[in-house]
C-alpha positions, 0 to 999 in steps of 0.5 A: 493535502491527501495525507491529512484527509487520510488520517481524518478517516482513521478508526470507524465503528465495526458493523456486525454481519447481518443475515444476508440473502447471498453468501459465498460458496466454494472458492473465493479468489483474491487477486494480488496485482504483484508477484509474491512477497509484496504488500498486495500479496500480504493483504490477500494472504493475511485477509484470506487466512483470517476470513477462513478462521472467522468463518466468513467464507465456507471454502478457501480464499485462494491468492492469485498473483497477477503482476504487471503495469503497477497493478494495471494488468489486474485492474484491466482483468477485473474490469474486462474479464471478471466484471460480474464476478461475485467471488473476486476481491482484488488487493488495493492500496495507495499505490492503486490510487496513485496509478489511477491519479497519474492516468497509468491505467489507459482508458480506465478510472476509479469509477470502473470498480466497486471499492469495498473497504480498507483494513489498516494502513502501512507507513512508508519507510526508507531503508538501507542494507546493514552495511550501508555507509548511510547511518540516518536519513539526513546523511542519505538526503545530504548525498541526494542534495549534493548529487541527485544521481548519486543515490539509487532507490528501489521500490515495488511500484512503477516509476511515478508510483507510490513507492517512488512518490515517497522518495520524492516527498522526502527529498523535497522536504529535505530541500533537494531539487532536481527531483526527477533526476533521482534514480528510481528502479522499479521492481514487481514487488517489494521483496525483489527490490529489497533483495537488490538493496541487501545485495548491494546493487542499489543504495536504498529501499522505499516501501512500506513497513509490513513488507520489510518485516522479514528483512528487518528481523533477519538484520539484513535491512536497516530502516533509517526512517518511517514516514509517520507523524510519530513512532510506530508502536511495539517492535517498530518503536525504535525506528526514527521518523523522518520528522524527528530527523528534521524532514517533514515527510509523511506517507501512509499507505492504506490496504484494502480491496476493490471488486467488480463493478457489475457484481450483484448488489447483495454480494457487494454488501456481503463483502463490505460487511465481511471486511467490517467484521474482519477489521473488528476482530481480535485476530485481525488486530493481532495481524495489524500489530505484528505487521506494523499496520495502523488503524484505518477503516473509513465507514463503508459509505465514505470509502468510495468518496475517500478513494476519489478524493485521494486520486485527486490529491495525488494527481495534484501532488504529481503535477507539483513535482513534475510527474504529470503535465 
């Protein structure tokens, strides 16, 4: 399915910046389609910092948070109000393609923007508070199988979004039925969802490794599974995979950008090459290492195809588990 296709694109040769007729002057805007504290916010702020460090922009990269409709407000804003803006990048991820696949952006589709590129991938996680009664993924899923309504999950995507899908993928792999009955509470970002779990209002968090780093380091959040084929490197290497616990669930979440469809071709080319340059830099490799991102950078001429394929694959998965008719 789309998971295997995703991983087949991992790692591509970097393309150096060429002398371009167009270059951004003044302020560049990076739209994060969520409140501060989540994965899209992380993408904008970290990429903006490295772009400035590398001299890829003359001025600043300003992160503007625009939460709503699981990314739909920012998508509609880009399509309808910023359609020819050469200096607008919008953070995107598997959560974006999930919403598009499920027709959650009314009247809009993946063809209405330009897909710039990806800069790595997060793997999904399932986590509980430090005082939770659940010690591992099997204990959590046993409770779900015994009574689907007994375990409440919280995530930063809307119901039916990528964070929600990760729970259902894991539950299905664990042998649970009645998947639509599993409670899932949607918040505007991962930080807000984790706060609810840490505070004891919700049983478990579903999200991505990069957005959970702060709560993990403080000891307030305990990750009981990473949805990866194998353990992540470095400081995340002690987190068990779902697979090693006997639950064959994998959930990578790419992170990257789209931009307005009507922007100048020279501007589109500039940002594609800027993302290539940034991805190949030592500065970005350090960001990836510090935040648990894995290599993922489809070649520029294949990223649009990758996005279209992922939208179709997620649509198929959503139908399979009853989220789409």
